[in-house]
C-alpha positions, 0 to 999 in steps of 0.5 A: 681052441678052435674059435675066432675072436672079433670086436664090437666097438661103440667108441665110448667116451670116458669122463671128460673126453671128447668124441675126437678122443674116443674116435682116436682110440677106436683107430688105435684099437683097430690097429692093435686088433689087427696086430693082436690077431682079431678076425674082424672089428665092427662099429656100432650105431647109436643115436642121441647119446653123448656117451658114444661117438658112433651114430654113422658106422659107414663113415668110421668104417671107411676111415679104418679101412684106409689105415688097416691092411688085413682085419675085416671091418664092418658094422655091428650093425646098421639100424636098417629100419631108419634107412633106404635099403638101396642107400645102404647097399650103395654105401657098402658097395662103395666100401667094398670097392675101397677094400675088396674082401674086407667089408662086413655089413652087419644089420640090426633090427633095434632102433639104436636109440630112444624114440625121439631120435627114431622119429627124427631119423624117420621124418618123412618116411612112409611107414606103409611103403617101408614094410616090415623089417623082413621086407627091408632086409629082403630088399637090401639083399636084392640090391646087393645081388644086383651086379650087372644089367643089359637094360638101361632102365634097371637101377644098380647100387653102384659102384659094383665091388669085385666082392660083395660085402659079407652080410650078417643079421644081428638078433636074439630070436628064432625069427631072426635066425630063420630070416637070416637062413632064408636069405643065406646071411650070417647070423649073430646071436646077441647074447650081450643084450640077452643072456638067456642060456636056454634061448641061446641053446634053442636058437643055436640048435635051430640055426645049425638045422637051417644053415651051414654057416658058422655059429656067431655069438656076441658076448660082453667080456672084461679081462683084467690082471686080477679077478678083483679088478675085473669084478669092479669094472663089471659091477657097473654094467647093466642090461635092462629089457623093456616091453611096452603096451604097444608090443615094442621090446628093446634092450637098454643099458640102465633102468633110467634109459628104460623109463625114458624109452617108455616115456618117449614112446608114449606107451606104458611099460608093461615090463621093465626088468634087469636081464640076466647078464652074459658078461664074462669077467675075470683074469685072462685064463678065467675068461678063456675057460668060460669062452672054451665052455661056450664053444664046446657046449653051443658049438660057437665058431666065433665070439664078437667081443663087446668090452663095456668099459669106457676108460681107454687103458682098461679097455685096450688092456682087456682086449690085449690080455684076451688075445694074449691068452688065446695066443693070437699074437706073438708080441703084445705090448 
């Protein structure tokens, strides 16, 4: 086995929990993940949802960096369409100054919420000045590359860290992979949102032809002591694709969210379809066998593990059991 494993965390709230409890579990997860041998832990960005306590990954990243020592911590990812690329560069340069060599800047193209929260986030933003997502990511890369100047009128995204935060583009298309390669960023194929195996094969092949960087794939994984328990947890997980008349496409977690997205966007839905799931569920050995197969077939160098379980004990147990079967830690409790 020659691939790394990492974690994507959304700070989910189980029934009856508060955001404080969910965030405390995220800290517990970060500490345990470091002990279990996970390579990195990323914090997601989601808006206007009472089920997830992660609207501002930068805030949580700083908190986790201060209480861990080795594991890389980052965003999975910052929803760049809402923000100034310069401000994002400032935020992550500051984080990289606090913990040099341990900060990842993952960037996503999706809104991270439904249209009403998007409009609230982008109030007052000039859409023409903002440009395309590719324009914004290029600007962000430019700001991160600025490290010194002899011109007093030049703007720098201070503080300048001793080591630039590592950049990752999250996506599920050839266009995203090509953009990441063009900017020499890492690319993560979001198989947890789009489980189309043919697309994964096409994108991974194209990525290897364009970049010498690793093949990273995000997948949903649930591990339990027995297959029946894992299947029960997995039965509640859904991924739905929405395509609107205005051309917008998004992935959401339920048919209800899909219909709400179309309603809030003010554009009729051309298609609302439950997508093929890439969820891998079973015992630790069963899950390891499937990850090994993906590694061999697609040349995956690292899996970003999304465990879509809100309850604390099953969630932590899933990630512990996975690390244990992959021999990531000597002592697991």
